[in-house]
N, C-alpha and C positions, 0 to 999 in steps of 0.2 A: 502494498500499499504505499501510498507518496505523501510526502508531506499533505499536498493539499487534499488529498482525502481526506487522511488524520484528522486534521483541523473540521473536517465537519459529522466528526463519528459524536455521538453521546459520548463512552468513558471521558474523552476529551476535554472534558468543559471548564474546568479552573486553569487548564495551561492557555486552551482558545484564546479566553477572558483575558489573561492576563497579556501574550502577545496583541491582543487587537485594543489595551485600551496606552501597549507601547506604540502602537503605531498613529491611534490617536492625540496621541504627547507630541509621535515626532511632527504631524502634521500640522498641528498648531503652534508648533516653532518654524517650521518651515512656511505657514503662512504665514508668520510673526517680521521673520525675518523677510516676506516677499514686497511686504509694504513696510520693509520698514520708513521709507520717507514720512507717512504718517503717525505710529505710534515710537521710534524710536528716535525722532526727532521733533520739533514744534516747530521747522521750515517748511513744512507742507499740507496740505488739505487736497480731497476731495470733492469738496462740494463749491472749486472756485467757478463753475460756472453758470448759465444766465437759467438756465431751468432748473440745477438742484436750487442755486440761493435765491432765485424769485419766487417759487412754489415749495420745491421741498423743504426747504430749513422751516422758511414760516409754517406749514404744514405741522412739522412736529415742534415745530415752539410752541403749539399752540392745545394743542396733544398733552406735553410735556405736563406746562402749567395745569389743562383742565386733573390730567390722574392723582396731583401733588394736594391740587383743592377736594379730591374727593368726590371729580363727577367721571364718569366715562363720556367722551366727547363724541358723541352721535351727530351734533346738532354746532353749522360755527355759524357764531350771531356776528364774524365780526369784516363781513366781503356781503356787498350787494345784499345787503338787508338785512343777513342770513338764510342758507340753504342745510339743506342734510351733509354733513360730511361722511359719513358713515356711506350714505347713497353713493356717492363719489368715486368710491371705491378705490382709485388711486393712491387715497392718501394712509392706507392700511390700518382703518380705521381697528380690523380684526383679526389683527395679524400677531398672535402670541407674541414673536419674539422684540415686536415695538411695544408691546408692553412692558420688557424688562428694562426696553430702552427708560420706555415714562416715567419706570419706580426710580428709577435712580436719582439720588442728590439735584438737585439744581446750584449754580452758581450764583448768589444773587436774583433769584426768579428766570434765568435763560439755563437753559440745554447748554451741559458740556461738549464743546466740540473735540477734547480730548474722547468722550463717549462716545464720541458718534464716529470716530476715526478707529474705536474699535470694534467698532457695532459695525463697521465695512470692513474689519476681517473676520469675525465672526463667521457675518454671512458665509464667504469663500470657505470662513474650517467647514461648515457643516457641507458645503459643495463635496469640497476636500474629503469629507470621513463616507457621507454617503452614495460615491461616487466610490470609495475605499471599500467599501462594505456589500456594493455591489458585485467587485473582480472577484472577492472573496466570495459571495454566494455563488462564482460561476468557475471556482477555483482554482484558480487562479492564487500563484503563490504570497505571498504577502509583501517582500517586492518589487512585483509591478503588481500591483493594484495598491499599493505607494505612491509608485510612477502614472498611472490611472487618475489615479485623484488629484495630482497636485494638474495633471495636464488642464481635468475641466473644473479647477474651481481654479485656476491661476492661469492659462492663458483661454483661446481662441474668442466668445463672445460673452461665456459668466467674467476674467479677466480680465476684459475691457468694456467693459459696462458700467455707467459708475448710477445711472437709477437702481435706486434699492429699492420699488415700488414690482419692477422689474423684477431684479437679483433672485429678489425672496418669492418670489414663484421658482425661479429656473432651480433652484440648488434640492429641489423635490425628487428630479423627474426621474433621477439612479434607480430612485427605490419605487417612483410608481413601474418601473421598468423591473425589478429586481423582482415585486409581488406576486405581478403580474403573470413574468417569466414559470414563479413557482405554482401557480396555480395551473397554468397550461401544463405542464409537467406532474401534474397530481399531487405534488402535497401540498398537502393540507390544499388541497384546493379551491371548499366553500371560503375561509378565512382570509388563502392570501387572496382572492379577489375582493373582497369586501377589505383587504389592506391594499392596496390597490386602489382600490376606490377613494380611503380616505384620507392616501398620502397626498393624492394627487387630489381631495379637497383642499390639502391645508395649502397647499402652490393657486388654489384662486382665494386663499384667505388673504394670501399676500399683496393685496394689492390689485394691479395693474393683467388686466385682463389678455393683451397678446400674447404670452409665450402658455400659457393653457390653449390655448385655441393652435395653437401647434404644437404642440405636446398632446395635444387630444386626439392630433390629424396624425402621429405617428402611433400610438399605441392605438387607436383605436383602428387601423392599419395591421396591427400585429392580431389584432381576438379577430378584425372580417376575417386573414387570411385560413384562422385555424380553425374558424366556426366553416368556410367553403373549400378548407386547401383539400376538402376529397369531391370537389364538384359536386356537395351535396350539404344541405347544414346538416352543422352535428348538431343537435338539441345541448349535451349536457354543458360543450363549449359554449353553447349562446344561453344559455343558466348562468354560465357563470359571467360572460360579456355581461349580461342581466344587474346581476349581484352587481357588481363593480360599478355600471355609473349608479346602479342608487344610491353607492355609500359617495361616491362623488356628487352628486345633488346635498343628499342630507347632509354631509360634514359640510362644504361648501357655501351650506345657507346662512349663514352667521353674516356674510358677505353677499352672496349674490340672491336674495332675497329681498336689501334694501335698494341693490344697485341696479333690478330688476324694474323696482319703485318707480326710483328715480327715472331711470332710465326713458319711461313713459310718460313725464309727466316736464321732460325740459333737453335740450340740442345740446350738439359737441361740436366742436372746433376739431373737425379734421382733415384741416388743410384743400377744401373746397372754398368754393365762395362762398357760398354762408354755412350757417353749421346746421347741423342733421338730425332729425329726431328716430326714436330708438326704430321704428318700424319704415326708418328710412336707407338704404345701404350707399354705403364709403362709394361712392365715385369710383370705375377702376381708374381716372386718370391718377386718381390719387393713390393706388394703388403702381400704378406703371409710374409715376414719381419717386414711390421708395421700395423701387427695385434694384436688387442687385447688379449695376450691367455687365453685360459682356465683360468689359475690360476688366472688370475689378476683379476677373479671376487669376487675375497675375500674382494677383496680393496672394495668392493661396501661397507661392514661392518669398514672395517681396512685398516684407510689410510697407503700409502705407501706403496704397495703392488701388483704392478704394473708396466709394463711396456709400454713405447710409451705414454698411454695416462690414467691414473685412472677414475673409474665411482665414488669412490668415492661424496656425497652430504652431507652425513651424516644421523645419522641414525636417529634425529627429522624430516628433514624434508623428508625422505625416510616414516619413518609412515606418517605424518601428509598426503603425496602423495596415501599410500594405505588406507587409514581411507576415501579419496574422493570415489577412485573406489570400496570400500564395500557398505559406506554411498549412492553413489549419480552417482551409473552402470547408471540407468534409464537416466539420464542428459547424451544426445548426445554428447554433448561438452568433457562430461567425459569421453568417450568411446575414442571419436577421442583421446586426449591428450595420453591415457593411450595407444591406440597401436602409437602414434608418440615416445612415451618413450622407448615402448618394438625395434618397428623397428628400433629404432638405438642405443638402445644396443644392436641386433642380431647383424645387419651392421659392426657396428664394430669388434664385432669378426671377420670380412674378412673372411681367407683361412680354418675355425672351422664352417662354415655354407656356405652353395650347393649355397645359394639364393646370399650370396655376387661375387660368379662364374658368378651367372646368369645374375647380372644388370649389374658385368663389360665385360662380353662379350657382351650383347645386349645392352645397352644404353648405344647412344655418351654421352664422356668425361667421365665416369663414370671413367677410367683407366686411368685417370689424377691425380683425387685425391688420391695420392699414399699413400697417410697415413689411412687406416680403419679404427684403434683404434680411430680417430678423431671425428670419427659419435658416436659417445659419448655424443658430447654437443648434440646432436638431443633428445636422451634419459635425460640429464639433464634439458636440455630447457621444456618438456612434462611434468617431474616429477617437476621443480620450482612453473609450472602454477599446475601445481594438487596440492599445497601444500596450496593457497587459497581456495579451494573447500570441501579440509579434513578440515580447519576453520572453515571456516562457513556452513559449518553442522555438526561439532562435535558434539553441541548439540538440533542441529532437532530432532534426533529420539530418544532421550532419553529410549525407551524399543528398540533399538539394541544394538546385544550383541557385538557388535565392540570398540565402547569406549573402556570396562571394558578390553579387549582379548588388544588392544591397550598397553594401562597401563602393564598387566602383559608383554604380550613378551619382551616390551620394562627393566622391570623387571627382568624378564631374561635371557635378555642379557648380563646385566647391572653383576649381580652376576657372572655369566657362565663367563666373559672375566676375573673378578677380583679374581676370585678362579682358573683358569691360570696363570696369571700374581705369584699370592701368591707359588703356585707350583714351578713354573720356578724359581722366587724367592729365596726361598727356595733350591731348588735346585742349586743354585749358579749358574745358569743360564736364566740372565734377558735378556728382548728376545731385539733386534738391534736398532731395528725403535721402540719403545714405547709413539707413538703418540695413539694408538687406548682405551691404561689408560684412556683419555681425551675422548676420546669416550665413553667409559665405564659409566664415572661418568656423564653423561652428558647425559645417556641414564636412567640414573637413577635418575635423577631430572628430566628428562621430566616424568617419571613414578609416579611420584609423582604430577606433576603441570598436569598432566592429568588428576588423579584422582582425584584431586583436584575442578578442576575444574568441573569436569563430579555432584561429590556429592556435589556442592554448599560452598565450602568451599574458595574458588580463583571469585574472582569476573568476573562477564563474560570481565568485559570494561580491565579488568587485566591479565588475565590469555594469549591470543595473544603475549602481551605484553612480561612478561614474554619467552613467543615461542619461540620470534626471538630473544630477547637474548638469549636466551640456542645454536639457529641456529648459531649466529654469532662465541659463541665462537668456537664451536665446527668446523665450517669452517675456522673457524682461525685459528684452531689449523695445516692452510694445506697453503692457498693465503702464499706466503711471508715467509715464515718458511725460504727458504734455502739463501735470500738475504744477504751477508754475509755484518758484520758493518765494520767502513770502521777502525776500529781498528783491524781486523783480520787482517793481510797484507798478507797471505797465500793463503787470500781466497777473493784476490783482485788485480787478476794477470792481466787480459785484458787491463782495463782503462788506468789503469796506467802506462803499457805498451803503451800507443796509446803517454803520453803523453812524455815520452821519446824520442821520434825521431824529438825534434821541433829543435832541429840543423842541420840536415841533410838538415830538412826543409827550414830553412831561408840561408843555404848557397844554395842552388839550385834554389830557389829563387831568390837571387842573383845574380846571371846569367844574365846575358846579352842577349843572344841570348834566341830561344826559347828550353824547354828543357822536354826532357820524358827521365823518367829510370825507369829501374828494380832493384827489390829485389828477395829474395830468398823468398817465404811462410813464410821455416824456420829464415828466420832474421823478417820479419815484416809479421804477417801475416795477420793484416788487413786491409781495403782500404785508403791506405796510399794516394794517388792523390784525392781521397772524402776528407778525412779527412783534410787534407791541402792545395788542390786548386791546384794539380802540377800532369803534365801529366804523370803516371806510364803505363809504356809495360806489365799489370798485374792488380792483383784484386781479392779482395773476390768475385762472381759474380754466380748466379744461372746457365745461361749459356751465350753462347757466339752466334756472329752469322757465319755460315755458312762458309763465302768466308775466314772468318777470321782461322776455325778447319782447313779446307782443307791445309792450309801453316805450313807447317814445323817451328813455330814459335819459337822454339826452340833455330832454327841456326840462325849463324851469318848475312848471309844477309835478310833473314826477319826483323831484326834489325836493319838492314844498314836502308832498305826501310822507315820504321815505325820511324826513328832516334833517335835511342835508345842511346842519347850521353850519357849518366853516369851508372855507373851501382853501384847500395849500396852493401859493401858486407866485410867479414873480415877478408878475403883472397884474393889473389892479380886472377883475373879472367883469365880467356883464352886469348892470343892475346895479342896488344903491348898499351894497355889502363896503365894510368898514376893517379897516387895515387893525388890526388887535396883536398883532406881534409880526417881532424879524428874526431868524436866524438868524446866527454866522455865515452861514453860507448863501445868502440872499434871497432863500423860499419865505416868502410871506404869507402868517394866515389870515382871511379874511373871515369873519361876522356876516350871517343872512338873516337879520330881520324878518324876512321876510317865508325863511322853514316853523312847519304847523309842526307843534312842539310835542314830544315823543307818542301821548295819547290826549284824544280827542271824544268829543261825541260829535254825532248827527242826528234829526230829529227828521229826515228825510233818502228814501233810499229809491234811485231807479232803475228801468232795468235797458241794459245796452244791447245790439240785437248783434253785430259784430266789431272786426279785428277793424274801421276805418271808423266807423263812431268814438273807437276809444282813441285813439288818433285825434280825431280833431277834437274831442273833449279836451283834450292831453295837453293841444298845440294851441291853448289858447282860447276855446269854445266860452261862451255860458254862460256855465252852468258853475255855482259859488260849491267849490271843494267844500272849507270848512264848514258847511250847513249844509252839503249832500252829497250823499256817494252813488256812486252804482255799481253794478256786476248786471252780469252773464244770464245770470240765472232768474230767476222768480224773489226779488226782493220783500223781504219780512213787512209786518204791517207795525211801522213807527207811530208814533203820536209825535204833536208838535204842540210846544207846552211855553208860556210866559217867561215859567219862575227860570233861572239859568240851572247850567251844571254846574259841578267843579268835580274833576276827573284829575287822579295823580299815579305819577306812579312810586312802587312801593320796594318792589328786588324786580333783578333779569340777573340769570346766569345763564349760561348755555343754552340750557333744558327745559328751565323754569322762570313764570315770567310774574305779580302778582300785582295788580293794581284797584285800587279804591275808589269806590265808583259816586256820590251824591247825584243821584239825579230828579229833575225835576217831573218828568214820567218818562216814556215809557221811548226808551232812544236807545243810537248805540254807541257803545264804546266803540274806537280805531286803534290798536298799536301798531304804529308806522314800520313793523315786519314782514318782512315773507310771510306768505303764505303758505304751504306746504301742507297734502298732508301726510299724516303724522302726528300732528299737532291738537291738541284735546282740552277743551275748556271746563272749567263748573264758575259757577254765581250760587256767592254764598254756602256751596259744597253742592251743592246737585250736575250733574251732568248738565251740561249746554252748546248747540254745535257752532264750529264758528266757521264765520263768512269770507267768503274771495271777495273784500269792503274792492271795490276801483278796481275791481280786476283784479287783485297783484297782494293784499294787503290784509289783515284778519283786522274781524270786527265783529262783537259780539252783543249780542241787542240782552236789553238793562230795562228792569222795569223801573218806577219811583221809591225811591228812596235810597237807602247808605246800602251797599252790595258790597262787598269784595271778589273780584276775579282772579282767577288759576288757570294760566293755561302752561301742560307741561308736553314736550314732544316724546312721544311713545310711538312708538310708531310699531303696529302691529308685526310689520315683518322681520323685525331687530329680535324682535319676543318669541316670534315665531323660527326665526331660524336660526337663535339659540337653542332655540331647543329641540331641532333637529340634526345641528354639527352634536352639541352633549348626545345626543341619542344614539348618534353614528360613529363618531368618537367611541360612545361605550359598547357599543354592537359589535365595531371591528374587533378591541377587543374582546368582549367575550368571548364574538370563537373564536380566538387565534389561544385564548386561555382553553375553552372546553376540544380544542383539535387536539393540544397537547396532551392533556390532562389523558382524550382517549391514546392516544400514543404509547405515555406511558402504561396504560392498561394493560396492549396488545402487546407489550413487551418483555 
């Protein structure tokens, strides 16, 4: 019995666990060293980019602050009058790793950048460990599994992507396929199918939908192949696939149900001329734009020469993967991984691959994954796992010519590249991006290493370790290469800009009444509201609710009903706004006396019939909005009375609002915050409906007298999703426990 097989026997449990823990520790050290820039020095950060600084970091800051106040941040009150945060999915509200990040100590109310750096390392460490476990489950040697873990976590798409909401979904891919293959080969088939679905559900909780869609295509293809491989349905496998899908739905529900509910009532900017609703496909022109262009295929061996996504994972890794295909093609897992890698690369070509268009047109949800080029993730995943097979099979077939051919191919590649570079340098036309020269050097070293290993001049235990070292040098030539040093002031425009507006934030916080400000994204491009915890009528978002988009929200009347009482600008805005503060950087704060208070009352409600009518009213129609509201549905009956009303806001946080009202007669109390499904209201403890006043904000009908109004954000989709997620996790664990007990009972 070989070493790989021994590790899979039940009699060697303690010794199996100890090496696994050692391997995990080694992978952690490798990941830490690989990202030395952000965790071993204080000179770099992965956050210095527009999307991360302007959108992701404010999201994380807001959520961390809410967790430390003892609240789960389901609703974001600070952007665009408030909108569902969990419904947007990308902020990662439902992802457990984020909960750990948000629970860590803050510094003076701010999320610590050092914790964000370690968070980034932990994500990649999880990817490395999961890939390692998958390879060990495929009976690969320990060193080969470590090599695969390093390649998956630190190279390719995972190693070069900085969006955490996408990475958090991607890291689960090895476990999804591991449990799928267990189920298909009859290893606790029911429990394994459930576990595969459960970990896929975790991928959906990560935040972004794009990588889970690509992963579903890959794993779905595996299931379909095994269902129909005998040209007729295998109903046993089909049943297991159904279990897999059920558990995907259950475990993902905490995120997917709120996202579905929000998506039905919002529109998303996808790169088209106009934002698109849930029932509108992303135009294929967008997919075409974000496809991997054919010339980018050169980047498979030359890093940096790609657009939108880079297919480079290293010539060392690619050589080992190709050796696996050549030496172990009879292994069905090798064929599966090779097909997975090839499918991912071909799909990433998008418009240049007719089958991408067919899947776009026929398979649900594929059209939502607008960046076809990101499917190189599937290609890199397949290549990374094949590396383990390449290492393990290198010396198992001494009569095969492929190891010798691999050495010669690497040697030839390295020499050709150096010759080209020599010609260019001699002609005084050096290449702009010269990282491929390092790739050529690594290719020459790898050629010598493989040759020496094959000839027995390098110890079998030493050669794979040296190969891992060469792989790390090669992929380290990509990851983090563009992270700027703090000393490079001209390359650090984003985070530094966010720290310059603290004076404005301090002034607005000092105002003794509810504040809602507006500012041009040319002046403050990041999510100022989430970053500083101040209401902003604006913000850096990927989508907006339909009820807000149907309003001409740049008009004065819309800003009035949302209580936009301050404008941040360098030059005086239109109207009679008054300058009240000037920051050192030149930005000024203007007070708008025409803005409505945060709460007020009306005693007349009218029905409107079309969006054009809404536009006419909000663009300056004769309706007095201080006394009259309007809505698309049938308005409630209100009373006109001479007695004045008194209404005031007594409490407001991200998920709860309390209002006191003294009404002269039956009227509607208006709160100038966005209306959304999930908000519920009580008047004096009695449940009452919330009306969509002015077609976009919240209103509650209140009778004559003194009343307490409470509104809380309690979306049913979140509570149903939480129940389903917990049920799915408990079910997957329960089935696994039962299967193991059954195995022990039969032993």
